[in-house]
C-alpha positions as CSV (number, residue, x, y, z in Angstrom):
1,M,-19.9,-34.7,-30.6
2,P,-22.3,-31.9,-29.4
3,P,-24.4,-30.2,-32.1
4,R,-22.8,-27.1,-33.6
5,N,-24.6,-24.2,-35.2
6,V,-23.2,-23.8,-38.8
7,T,-24.2,-20.7,-40.8
8,S,-25.5,-21.5,-44.2
9,R,-23.3,-18.9,-45.7
10,I,-20.3,-21.0,-45.3
11,D,-19.8,-23.9,-47.8
12,I,-18.5,-26.7,-45.8
13,P,-17.3,-29.8,-47.6
14,E,-19.2,-33.0,-46.7
15,V,-16.0,-34.6,-45.2
16,S,-15.7,-31.8,-42.8
17,K,-19.2,-32.2,-41.6
18,E,-18.9,-35.8,-41.2
19,E,-15.6,-35.8,-39.4
20,G,-16.0,-32.6,-37.6
21,T,-12.8,-31.3,-39.1
22,L,-13.7,-27.6,-38.4
23,F,-14.8,-28.0,-34.8
24,E,-13.3,-28.6,-31.4
25,I,-14.1,-32.0,-29.8
26,G,-12.4,-31.7,-26.4
27,V,-12.1,-28.8,-23.8
28,S,-9.1,-27.4,-21.9
29,G,-10.1,-28.8,-18.6
30,L,-9.8,-25.5,-16.8
31,S,-11.3,-25.9,-13.4
32,G,-14.1,-23.4,-12.7
33,R,-14.5,-22.0,-16.1
34,T,-18.3,-22.7,-16.2
35,S,-18.9,-20.7,-12.9
36,G,-16.3,-18.1,-13.8
37,K,-14.5,-18.7,-10.4
38,I,-11.2,-20.4,-11.4
39,T,-10.3,-23.2,-9.0
40,E,-7.2,-24.4,-10.8
41,D,-4.8,-23.9,-7.8
42,S,-4.3,-27.0,-5.5
43,A,-4.1,-24.6,-2.5
44,N,-7.6,-23.4,-1.5
45,E,-6.2,-20.3,0.2
46,L,-4.9,-19.2,-3.1
47,I,-8.0,-19.3,-5.2
48,G,-9.8,-16.2,-6.3
49,I,-9.5,-12.9,-4.3
50,A,-8.1,-14.8,-1.3
51,G,-5.1,-15.7,-3.4
52,V,-4.7,-12.0,-4.6
53,R,-4.6,-10.9,-1.0
54,K,-2.2,-13.6,0.0
55,F,0.3,-12.6,-3.0
56,Q,-0.1,-9.0,-2.0
57,E,0.9,-10.0,1.5
58,M,4.0,-11.7,0.3
59,A,5.0,-8.9,-2.0
60,E,4.7,-6.3,0.8
61,N,5.9,-8.2,3.9
62,S,8.5,-10.7,2.6
63,A,11.9,-9.0,2.2
64,I,13.2,-11.7,-0.2
65,A,10.0,-12.0,-2.4
66,G,9.5,-8.3,-2.5
67,A,13.2,-7.7,-3.4
68,G,12.9,-10.4,-6.0
69,L,9.8,-8.8,-7.6
70,R,11.5,-5.4,-7.5
71,I,14.5,-6.7,-9.4
72,Y,12.2,-8.1,-12.1
73,K,10.3,-4.8,-12.5
74,L,13.4,-2.6,-12.4
75,L,15.2,-4.7,-15.0
76,L,12.0,-4.9,-17.2
77,E,11.8,-1.1,-17.0
78,Q,15.0,-1.1,-19.0
79,V,13.4,-3.0,-21.9
80,S,12.8,-0.9,-25.0
81,Y,9.9,-1.8,-27.4
82,T,9.7,-0.9,-31.1
83,V,6.8,-0.8,-33.5
84,V,7.9,-2.6,-36.7
85,P,6.0,-2.5,-40.1
86,R,4.7,-6.0,-41.0
87,D,6.4,-6.0,-44.4
88,D,8.2,-3.6,-46.7
89,S,5.2,-2.0,-48.3
90,Q,4.4,1.7,-47.9
91,L,0.9,0.9,-46.5
92,A,2.5,-1.3,-43.8
93,A,5.0,1.5,-42.9
94,R,2.0,4.0,-42.7
95,I,0.1,1.7,-40.4
96,A,3.1,1.1,-38.2
97,E,3.5,5.0,-38.0
98,F,-0.1,5.4,-37.0
99,V,0.1,2.8,-34.3
100,E,3.3,4.3,-32.9
101,G,1.7,7.7,-32.9
102,A,-1.4,6.4,-31.1
103,L,0.7,4.9,-28.3
104,D,2.2,8.4,-27.8
105,D,-1.2,10.1,-27.8
106,M,-2.7,8.7,-24.7
107,S,-3.6,10.4,-21.5
108,Q,-1.2,8.0,-19.8
109,S,2.3,7.3,-21.1
110,K,3.2,4.0,-22.7
111,D,5.6,3.4,-19.9
112,Q,2.8,3.7,-17.3
113,V,0.8,1.1,-19.1
114,L,3.8,-1.2,-19.1
115,E,4.5,-0.5,-15.4
116,E,0.9,-1.6,-14.5
117,S,1.1,-4.6,-16.8
118,R,4.0,-5.9,-14.7
119,T,1.6,-6.5,-11.8
120,M,1.0,-9.9,-13.6
121,L,4.3,-10.8,-11.9
122,D,2.6,-10.4,-8.4
123,Y,-0.6,-12.0,-9.2
124,G,-0.2,-14.0,-12.5
125,W,-2.4,-11.6,-14.6
126,A,-3.1,-8.0,-15.4
127,W,-6.4,-6.9,-17.1
128,H,-6.2,-3.5,-18.9
129,E,-9.3,-2.0,-20.3
130,I,-8.8,-0.2,-23.6
131,V,-10.5,3.2,-23.9
132,F,-10.8,4.6,-27.4
133,K,-11.2,8.2,-28.7
134,L,-11.8,10.2,-31.7
135,R,-8.7,12.1,-32.8
136,R,-10.1,15.7,-33.2
137,G,-7.1,17.7,-32.2
138,M,-6.5,19.7,-29.1
139,K,-9.9,21.4,-29.0
140,P,-12.3,18.5,-29.8
141,G,-15.4,20.2,-28.2
142,A,-18.1,18.4,-26.3
143,I,-21.1,16.1,-26.7
144,V,-24.3,15.9,-24.8
145,D,-25.5,12.6,-23.4
146,D,-29.0,11.2,-23.0
147,A,-29.4,12.9,-19.6
148,G,-28.5,16.2,-20.9
149,N,-24.9,16.3,-19.4
150,E,-22.1,17.8,-21.4
151,I,-19.1,15.6,-21.8
152,R,-15.9,17.1,-22.9
153,L,-14.2,15.0,-25.6
154,P,-10.6,13.8,-25.0
155,R,-7.8,15.9,-26.6
156,S,-5.4,14.5,-29.3
157,K,-2.1,15.5,-31.0
158,F,-3.9,14.6,-34.2
159,S,-7.0,15.9,-36.0
160,D,-7.3,13.3,-38.7
161,G,-10.6,12.0,-37.4
162,L,-9.2,8.5,-36.9
163,I,-9.9,6.3,-33.8
164,G,-7.0,6.3,-31.4
165,W,-6.4,5.1,-27.7
166,R,-7.4,7.3,-24.9
167,K,-5.9,5.1,-22.1
168,M,-5.3,1.6,-21.1
169,P,-5.8,1.5,-17.3
170,L,-5.3,-1.4,-15.2
171,R,-8.4,-3.0,-13.6
172,G,-7.2,-4.0,-10.1
173,Q,-6.9,-7.7,-9.5
174,D,-8.6,-7.3,-6.1
175,T,-11.8,-6.1,-7.9
176,L,-12.3,-9.2,-9.9
177,S,-15.9,-10.6,-9.5
178,R,-15.8,-13.5,-12.0
179,W,-14.7,-14.5,-15.5
180,E,-16.8,-15.1,-18.5
181,I,-15.6,-18.1,-20.5
182,D,-17.3,-19.6,-23.4
183,P,-17.9,-23.4,-23.8
184,A,-14.7,-23.7,-26.0
185,G,-12.6,-22.1,-23.3
186,G,-12.3,-18.7,-24.9
187,I,-12.1,-15.7,-22.5
188,Q,-15.0,-13.4,-23.2
189,A,-15.0,-10.9,-20.4
190,M,-14.0,-9.9,-16.9
191,W,-16.7,-8.9,-14.5
192,Q,-15.5,-6.3,-12.1
193,N,-16.8,-5.3,-8.6
194,T,-16.9,-1.5,-8.5
195,Q,-18.1,0.9,-5.7
196,E,-19.7,3.2,-8.1
197,Y,-21.6,0.9,-10.5
198,G,-21.8,-2.4,-8.8
199,E,-20.7,-5.3,-11.1
200,V,-19.7,-4.2,-14.6
201,R,-18.7,-6.4,-17.6
202,I,-15.5,-5.6,-19.5
203,P,-15.5,-7.5,-22.8
204,I,-12.2,-9.0,-24.1
205,E,-12.6,-6.8,-27.3
206,R,-12.1,-3.8,-25.1
207,A,-9.2,-5.2,-23.1
208,S,-5.7,-6.5,-23.0
209,L,-4.8,-9.4,-20.8
210,F,-1.2,-9.8,-19.8
211,R,-0.3,-13.2,-18.2
212,T,2.9,-15.0,-17.0
213,S,1.4,-18.3,-18.2
214,I,-1.4,-19.2,-20.8
215,V,-1.7,-22.9,-19.8
216,K,-5.3,-24.1,-20.3
217,N,-6.0,-20.5,-21.3
218,N,-6.3,-19.7,-17.6
219,P,-7.0,-15.9,-17.4
220,E,-5.3,-15.8,-14.1
221,G,-2.0,-17.2,-15.3
222,K,0.4,-18.1,-12.5
223,S,2.0,-15.7,-10.0
224,L,5.7,-15.4,-9.8
225,L,5.3,-16.0,-6.1
226,R,3.3,-19.2,-6.4
227,Q,6.1,-21.7,-5.9
228,A,7.4,-19.6,-3.0
229,W,4.0,-19.6,-1.2
230,I,4.4,-22.6,1.0
231,N,8.0,-21.6,2.1
232,W,6.6,-18.0,2.9
233,R,3.8,-19.6,5.0
234,Y,6.4,-21.5,7.2
235,L,8.9,-18.6,7.2
236,K,6.3,-16.3,8.6
237,R,5.5,-18.7,11.4
238,F,9.1,-19.3,12.3
239,M,9.7,-15.5,12.3
240,E,6.9,-15.0,14.7
241,V,8.1,-17.8,16.9
242,E,11.6,-16.4,16.9
243,A,10.4,-12.9,17.8
244,I,8.3,-14.4,20.7
245,G,11.3,-16.5,21.8
246,V,13.6,-13.5,21.9
247,Y,11.1,-11.4,23.8
248,R,10.7,-14.1,26.3
249,D,14.4,-14.6,26.7
250,L,15.1,-10.9,27.2
251,N,12.1,-10.1,29.4
252,G,10.9,-13.4,30.9
253,I,7.4,-14.5,31.4
254,P,5.7,-12.7,34.2
255,V,4.3,-15.2,36.9
256,G,1.9,-13.9,39.5
257,T,1.0,-15.5,42.9
258,A,-2.2,-14.6,44.5
259,P,-3.7,-15.7,47.8
260,A,-5.6,-19.0,47.6
261,D,-9.0,-17.5,48.7
262,V,-8.6,-15.0,45.7
263,M,-8.1,-17.8,43.2
264,A,-10.8,-20.1,44.6
265,A,-13.8,-21.0,42.4
266,N,-16.2,-19.9,45.1
267,A,-14.4,-16.5,45.9
268,T,-16.6,-13.7,46.8
269,G,-17.3,-10.9,44.4
270,A,-14.7,-8.6,45.9
271,K,-12.0,-11.3,45.7
272,K,-13.0,-12.0,42.0
273,D,-12.5,-8.2,41.3
274,Q,-9.0,-8.5,43.0
275,R,-8.2,-11.5,40.9
276,K,-9.3,-9.8,37.5
277,A,-7.3,-6.7,38.4
278,F,-4.2,-8.7,39.3
279,E,-4.5,-10.7,36.1
280,A,-4.7,-7.5,34.1
281,L,-1.6,-6.3,35.8
282,V,0.4,-9.4,34.9
283,A,-0.9,-9.2,31.4
284,G,0.1,-5.6,31.1
285,L,3.6,-6.4,32.3
286,H,3.9,-9.1,29.5
287,A,2.8,-6.6,26.8
288,G,5.0,-3.9,28.1
289,D,2.2,-1.7,29.3
290,E,3.2,-1.8,32.9
291,A,6.7,-1.2,34.2
292,S,6.4,-1.8,38.0
293,F,4.5,-3.6,40.6
294,V,3.9,-2.8,44.2
295,K,2.9,-5.8,46.4
296,P,1.8,-5.6,50.1
297,A,3.9,-7.0,53.0
298,G,3.0,-10.1,54.8
299,T,3.0,-13.9,54.3
300,D,0.5,-16.6,54.7
301,A,0.5,-19.4,57.4
302,N,3.2,-21.3,55.4
303,G,5.4,-18.2,55.2
304,N,4.6,-17.4,51.5
305,P,3.9,-13.9,50.4
306,H,0.2,-13.2,49.9
307,W,0.9,-11.5,46.6
308,N,4.1,-12.1,44.6
309,L,5.3,-11.4,41.0
310,E,8.5,-12.9,39.3
311,L,9.9,-13.3,35.7
312,L,10.3,-16.8,34.6
313,K,13.3,-17.0,32.2
314,N,14.7,-19.9,30.1
315,E,18.4,-20.0,30.9
316,G,19.1,-23.2,28.8
317,T,20.3,-23.5,25.3
318,K,18.0,-23.9,22.2
319,N,17.6,-27.3,20.5
320,F,17.1,-25.4,17.1
321,D,18.9,-22.7,15.3
322,T,16.0,-20.6,14.2
323,N,18.3,-18.4,12.1
324,A,19.4,-21.2,10.0
325,I,15.8,-22.4,9.6
326,I,14.6,-18.9,8.5
327,T,17.7,-18.5,6.1
328,R,16.8,-21.9,4.5
329,Y,13.3,-20.8,3.8
330,E,14.3,-17.4,2.5
331,L,16.9,-19.2,0.2
332,R,14.1,-21.4,-1.1
333,I,11.9,-18.4,-1.8
334,A,14.8,-16.7,-3.7
335,T,15.5,-19.8,-5.6
336,S,12.0,-20.2,-6.8
337,M,12.2,-16.6,-8.2
338,L,15.6,-17.3,-9.8
339,T,17.0,-14.6,-7.4
340,A,19.1,-16.8,-5.2
341,F,22.1,-14.4,-5.7
342,L,20.3,-12.1,-3.2
343,M,21.4,-14.5,-0.5
344,L,25.1,-14.4,-1.3
345,G,26.9,-13.1,1.7
346,Q,24.0,-13.9,4.1
347,S,24.8,-17.6,4.4
348,R,27.7,-20.0,4.1
349,T,26.1,-21.5,0.9
350,G,26.5,-20.3,-2.5
351,A,29.4,-19.0,-4.6
352,R,30.1,-16.3,-7.2
353,A,29.9,-18.7,-10.1
354,V,26.5,-19.9,-8.9
355,S,25.4,-16.3,-8.7
356,E,26.4,-15.7,-12.2
357,D,24.6,-18.8,-13.4
358,H,21.4,-17.7,-11.5
359,S,21.8,-14.2,-13.2
360,D,21.9,-15.7,-16.6
361,L,18.7,-17.7,-15.8
362,L,17.1,-14.5,-14.6
363,L,17.9,-12.8,-17.7
364,M,16.4,-15.5,-19.8
365,A,13.2,-15.4,-17.7
366,L,13.1,-11.5,-18.2
367,N,13.5,-11.8,-21.9
368,A,10.7,-14.3,-22.1
369,L,8.4,-12.1,-20.0
370,A,9.3,-9.1,-22.3
371,V,8.5,-11.0,-25.4
372,R,5.2,-12.2,-23.8
373,T,4.2,-8.6,-23.0
374,A,5.0,-7.5,-26.6
375,S,3.0,-10.3,-28.0
376,V,-0.2,-9.1,-26.3
377,F,0.2,-5.8,-28.1
378,E,1.2,-7.4,-31.4
379,S,-1.6,-10.2,-31.3
380,F,-4.6,-8.3,-29.8
381,T,-4.2,-4.6,-28.9
382,F,-2.7,-3.4,-32.3
383,P,-5.0,-5.4,-34.6
384,R,-8.2,-4.1,-33.0
385,L,-7.2,-0.5,-33.5
386,V,-6.0,-1.2,-37.0
387,Q,-9.3,-2.9,-37.9
388,L,-11.4,-0.1,-36.3
389,N,-9.8,2.3,-38.6
390,G,-10.4,0.3,-41.7
391,F,-6.8,-0.7,-42.5
392,P,-6.0,-4.2,-43.5
393,V,-5.6,-6.1,-40.3
394,E,-3.1,-8.4,-41.9
395,L,-0.6,-5.5,-42.0
396,S,-1.0,-4.8,-38.3
397,P,2.6,-4.1,-37.1
398,K,4.9,-6.2,-35.1
399,Y,6.1,-5.2,-31.6
400,E,9.6,-6.1,-30.9
401,A,11.3,-6.2,-27.3
402,A,14.9,-5.5,-27.0
403,K,16.8,-8.3,-25.2
404,V,18.0,-7.7,-21.6
405,K,21.7,-8.5,-21.6
406,R,24.4,-9.0,-18.8
407,A,27.2,-6.7,-19.5
408,P,30.3,-8.6,-19.6
409,K,33.2,-7.8,-17.4
410,A,36.4,-6.2,-18.7
411,K,38.4,-9.5,-18.3
412,E,35.6,-11.4,-20.2
413,V,35.8,-8.9,-23.0
414,A,39.7,-9.2,-23.1
415,D,39.5,-12.9,-23.1
416,M,37.0,-13.0,-26.0
417,L,39.0,-10.6,-28.1
418,K,42.2,-12.6,-27.6
419,T,40.4,-15.8,-28.5
420,L,39.0,-14.3,-31.6
421,S,42.3,-12.7,-32.6
422,D,44.1,-16.1,-32.1
423,T,41.7,-17.7,-34.5
424,G,42.5,-15.0,-37.1
425,F,39.1,-13.1,-36.7
426,P,39.5,-9.4,-37.7
427,V,38.9,-7.9,-34.3
428,D,40.9,-4.7,-35.0
429,T,38.2,-3.0,-37.1
430,I,36.0,-0.1,-35.8
431,P,32.6,-1.8,-36.2
432,I,33.8,-4.9,-34.3
433,L,35.4,-2.8,-31.4
434,E,32.4,-0.6,-31.1
435,Q,30.1,-3.5,-30.8
436,V,32.1,-5.3,-28.2
437,L,32.5,-2.0,-26.2
438,T,28.8,-1.3,-26.5
439,D,27.8,-4.7,-25.2
440,A,30.2,-4.2,-22.3
441,D,28.7,-0.8,-21.5
442,L,32.0,0.8,-22.1
443,P,32.6,4.1,-24.0
444,T,33.2,4.0,-27.7
445,K,34.0,7.7,-28.2
446,G,37.4,8.3,-29.5
447,I,38.1,4.9,-31.1
448,D,40.6,5.3,-33.9
449,D,41.0,2.9,-36.8
450,P,44.0,0.7,-35.9
451,K,44.9,0.4,-39.6
452,A,44.8,4.0,-40.3
453,E,48.4,4.6,-39.6
454,E,49.3,1.9,-42.1
455,L,47.7,3.9,-45.0
């Protein structure tokens, strides 16, 4: 076991010293942690900034991947988060109220922070720098820095002198320079490339890191698009091939015929210039830059035109159905993102029952992501602010995310009520009916107690 520095202020039992009870023995095995350049992905093109750009390309250029991400983000926008006291004590309630007030006292809204945090879906991670401020009311004044510059202090709704959050801005994934990870695998900082200041260090104590996965404590998580990447790579190629094929079928391939002395290797300078001009003309027709061609009259000794131009077309049938191939790859992309229901109606595969099953899986994934987002605030963001203000950190509040639910259809509600009624369950009470109608997104106004007329 490697030597460890143990402060003398801690009284460690002998058995702990001998067996290393209080210390780690192994490591996470995260590839690239010592250099700060994570190389965990098996695809080299998805490592580092190159991977960020590939995922950005997918999100922007793939109709299926982009739509899938949009669905995730739109549904997660509907999730509401609630600050809940850690226990029933008055101090815990006061701390929860303080934290909730701090969330509403930033220069950017809480919803804006959450929206930027959802870029972890695209890239696997989102690093937010936490900027603090002193709460000195709406007229906080200004301070003078070492260079003599006057800096206006940020405003606050509160004037209690406590420390609050000024903002929690995203630090773009494409500005990552490297990670700083300690020997035990703990994330210590993100080094960011900036145009203004060069490379800057943002310590973890001043940040919130949102990730889709925390396996091996990888700071880069795993993009929601990762499993779709290989399919997108082939899909992109087939789409390009299909576009080229359609273009050639519609327009043909321009084929030019020039005199032999012009095409000869030992042609004179003037002949070579004629050849280059003719080649440019043919290329222009292929690119659509030229619409017509004028050729001189006359033939050679064999009766062939000196100069000629024709369009070569493929009149035969194709051996492959490119549309079926493209659809297959799009379906695989959608399946990897649990959004296969996007393909219903676009192919002969799939059924409504399958769509509903996939929708349920999607909701499970969304709820897991919402809980993961809330856990970052609850475990890291809130406790730091609570501690900075001298409150007991063990009373830092919880952050609960409401569940995303699929509204049941009217027939499902009716069947459920009938089943409950048949078993003797009292479904004819106002609280039960209100809850059922609320879950079904149906109006509850005007419900009368069914038993009121019996009184």
